[in-house]
GURO-383450 format. One record per residue: x, y, z of N, C-alpha, C, O, CB in turn. Coordinates in pm, whole numbers, plus 32768, in hexadecimal, padded with zeros to 4 digits. Atoms other than C-alpha are relative to their C-alpha. Glycine has a CB too. Layout:
XYZXYZXYZXYZXYZ;...
//
This chain:
807C7FE27FBCEF089CFDC50D7F987F997FD27F887F7F7F5B7FD180927FE3;80608069801DEDFB9BF6C5247F7B801D80467F79804F80B780377F77802D;80857FED7FC5EC839C08C5637FF07FA6807B802B7F3A80827F917FE27F98;8018804D7F86EC0A9B8DC6B77F9F7F8E7FE67FB47F1F80187FCB805A806E;80698064800FEAD59AD0C6437FD87FE57F6F7FD17F717F457F88802B804E;803280148088EA609B09C4DD806580397F9C80D280027F8D7F7580447FED;7FA47FBF805DEAFD9BEEC3D97FF6809780137F8D80CB80397FE17FD97F6C;7FFF7F6F7FF2EB609D5CC3DF7FBB803E7F877FD8801C7F1580918035800E;80417FBB806FEA7D9E3BC312802A80937FFA801580D57F947F697FF6800E;7FCC7F778002EB169F8AC3788070800B806680647FDB80D67F908067801D;7F8B7FEB7FAAEC689FEBC40B802B80917FEF803B80C17F7E80757F9D7FDC;7FD77F748006ECD0A14EC46380768017805F806A800480D87F8A805E8025;7F8B7FDD7FB1EE2CA1B1C4D97FF0808D80357FD480EA7FE980827FF47FAD;80067F7D7FC3EE26A2D1C5CF808D8037801280EE7FEC800B7FB67FF98088;7F7E7FBF7FF1EF41A3CAC60780457FDF808580BC7FFA80947FF080957FF4;7FC8801B7F7CEF76A354C76E80367F728012804C7F4680837F98801B8068;7FCC80887FF7EFF5A1F6C71B7F977F97801A7FB87F25803B80667FFA806A;806F805F7FEDEEA1A153C73A7FBC7FE57F7A7FC580337F1C7F9980378068;804B80288077EDCDA09FC6387F737FDB802A7F5F7F8D808780467F897FB6;808D80237FE8EC50A090C6367FDA7F977F987FF27FA87F217FA2807F7FF7;8025806F8058EBC99F4CC5A67F6C7FDF80107F377FD7807F80567F82801F;808A80308003EA699EE9C54280017F797FBA802D7F6D7F487FA180667FB6;800D8085803DEA2C9D78C5067F717FE97FD27F1380278003802B7F928065;808380288031E90C9CDEC4487FAC7FCE80767FDC7F7E80C6800D7F927F92;805680287F90E7E89CB2C5387FC67F747FF07FA27F3580537F8F8063800F;804080818017E7659B75C49680547F90803D80C77F7C80177FEB7FE77F6A;7FC0806E7FB7E7BF9A50C57A8073802D805980C77FDB807F80317F977F9F;7F977FCF7FA8E8A29B30C64C7FED7FC7808B7F7D7FC380BE8001809B8005;800180317F76E8FA9A9AC79E80638054804F80DA8057802E80237F668008;7FA87FAE7FAEE9869B83C8A77FB58073803F7F3B807D8036807380357FAE;80387F917FB4E9509CBCC9737FC1806A7FA77F5280997FC2806B803E8055;80327F9C805EE9249DB1C85280507FF47F7F80C87FD87F82800B8090803A;7FBA80098080E9789DB2C6E0804180837FD68076808E7F677F9F7FD37F94;7FB77F838015E9FE9F17C6F88062800D8074803A800E80E87F9F807D7FF8;7F9D7FFC7F96EB449F32C7B5807B804D7FD3808C806D7F5E80287F73802B;7F877FB28016EC8E9FEAC7D380787FAE802D80777F7180987FFB8088804C;7F8580467FDBEDE99F51C7D2807680607FFB807280C77FB780187F867FA3;7F827FB78006EF469FD6C80F804B7FD17F84805D7F597F7080557FEB8082;7FC08022807FEFFB9FE3C6C080807FAF8015809B7F517FCA8020807F7FB0;7F7F80417FE9F14A9F73C7507FF07F74803C80277F13800880558056805B;800C80807FB9F0E49E5DC8417F937FA67FC87F937F2D7FE17FE580198092;807480488036EFA49DF5C7867FA07FD0806E7F4B7F7A8055802E7F887FAD;805780247F91EEFA9DD9C8DC7F8280577FFE7F8880CC7FD8804A800F8087;807E7FB67FFAED8D9E40C908800780648073802B804180E47F877FA08012;80077F967F9BED6B9F8CC9C27F74800780397F62801380B2802A80877FC3;808B80037FD3EBF09F8AC9D07FA77FBC7F987FC57FBA7F217FCE808E801C;8072802B8052EAB89EE5C9487F94806880177F7B808F80897FCE7F6C8024;80657F977FEFE9A69FE4C9067F857FCC804B7F637F5680457FD680397F78;808080207FC3E86C9FEBC9D37F9C7FE87F8F7FAC801A7F207FCF8073805E;806C8019805FE7359F6DC9227F84804A802F7F6E805680A77FE47F677FF0;80767FB47FD7E5F0A035C91D7F937FAB80427F417FDE808D7FC680457F8A;8061805D7FC7E5239F01C97C80467F79801480A47F597FCB7F817FF27FA4;7FC980887FF4E5729DA4C9FD7FE77FB17F807F7E7FBD7F427FC27FB6807A;800980578077E5B09CAEC8DF7FF6804C7F7C7FD180127F177F887FA6800C;7FFD7FB1807BE5CA9DC9C7E0809080027FCF80EC7FE9801E7FC980938018;7F797FEF8037E6F79DF9C6FA7FFB80717F9A7F90809B7F6F80347F7B7FBE;7FFA7F948062E76D9F06C60C80017FC77F73804F7F6C7F54807D80578017;8013803C8085E7039EC6C4A58025805D7F8D802680317F1A7F717FD67FF1;7FDE7FA1806AE7689FFEC3E4808B8039801780BB803C80897F9880727FF9;7F7B7FC37FF3E8B7A0A2C39F7FF8807E80567F9080BF805F803B80207F76;7FFA7F8E7FA7E925A1B3C48D804480787FBF8088806C7F5980487FDB8080;7FB57F888023E9A0A317C466803B803680828007801D80EF7FA5806C7FB8;7FC17FC57F8BEA88A3D4C550800C80967FEA803B80C47F82808C7FC1801B;7FF97F6F8005EA70A547C59B80168033808F7FCA801180E97F7F803E7FC1;7FE47FC77F7CEB09A604C6C280077F97806F7FC97FA780D87F9780678023;7FEC806C7F9DEB6DA4C4C77C7F807FB880247F777F7B808F803F8038807D;807C804B7FECEA0DA437C75C7FE67FA57F897FF37FCE7F167F8980608015;802780608067E9A9A302C69C7F6880057FF57F227FFE805B80337F6D8023;809080088017E84DA30CC6027FE67F827FB180227F6A7F497FCA807F7FB5;801D8082803DE7B9A1BBC5AA7F727FD580257F3F7FFD808E80687F95802C;808680337FE5E666A10DC59580057F6B801C80597F227FE87FA1801D7F8A;8006808E7FDAE6089FC0C62B7F997FB57FAC7F4A7FF17F637FDE7FF38095;805D80568047E5469E9DC59B7F6F802280247F16801B7FD0801E7F6C801F;80877FE07FD0E4189F04C66E7FD680917FE57F6F80BD80177FF77FE58093;80297F7B802BE414A064C5D9801E807280607FD980D8805F7F727FFF7FE5;7FDA7F957FA4E4BEA130C6E78084803B7FD080E77FF37FC1800B7FCA8092;7F857FBB8027E5BEA233C679803F8039807E7FFD807D80CD7FE480717F97;7FBA7FD57F87E6C4A27AC782807B80527FDD80B280487F7080277F878056;7F807FBB8004E7E9A363C7BC80537FC4807080287FC080E37FF1809F800F;7FAA80477FA2E909A2B1C8668083804D800F80BC807C7FAD801B7F6F7FD0;7F817FBE7FE4EA3AA34DC90C80727FAA7FCC807D7F357FF18010801B8098;7F8F804B803BEB72A2E3C84880667FD2806880AC7F708052804680567F99;7F9D80217F9BEC43A2DAC9857FD37F91805F80267F498095802280798050;8032805D7F9AEB60A201CA5D7FA67F917FCB7F987F28800B7FB7804C8067;806180618033EA66A147C9817F77800E803F7F1F7FBC802580337F758015;807F7FE97FBCE94BA1D1CA567FA080517FA87FCA80AC7F61801780498086;80677FB7804AE805A248C9BB7FE9808880417FD3809080BA7F7B7FAF7FFB;80177F787FD0E7DDA3C2C9DB7F7380307FE27F3B8082802B8065805F7FC2;80857FD48029E691A3E9C9277FC47F947FA7800D7F4D7F618005808B7FB7;804180618058E592A30FC8787F74802F7FDB7F308072802A7FF97F768043;80887FE3802CE454A337C7AC7FCD7F887FB080197F447F6B7FFA80827FAA;803E80688052E363A23FC7157FF380377F747FB680A07F607F757FD38039;7FF87FC78087E396A26AC59F7FB47FB37F957FBC7FD77F20808D80097FD7;8049804D8063E2BAA16CC4F57F7F803D7FDA7F3680067F877FE67F788031;
//
């Protein structure tokens, strides 16, 4: 398993054969630095939505009930669906 752009700062294996990866946001180039891959094929399943254009995720995530909770560089905490990478809820947390 290899990082897409920078370096992996958090990796979480899920029970469904998927892996959630958070890469370092500093100098990240790509769609989103939080993404999901298939454990077997190593192919990207989804890149997470971002709460704002040009924002990235800067803090480690937690997973509870198939939801990822993570905060962005611009201070927005989001809940993301583990199956789709879509934002379900967000609040400004700074």
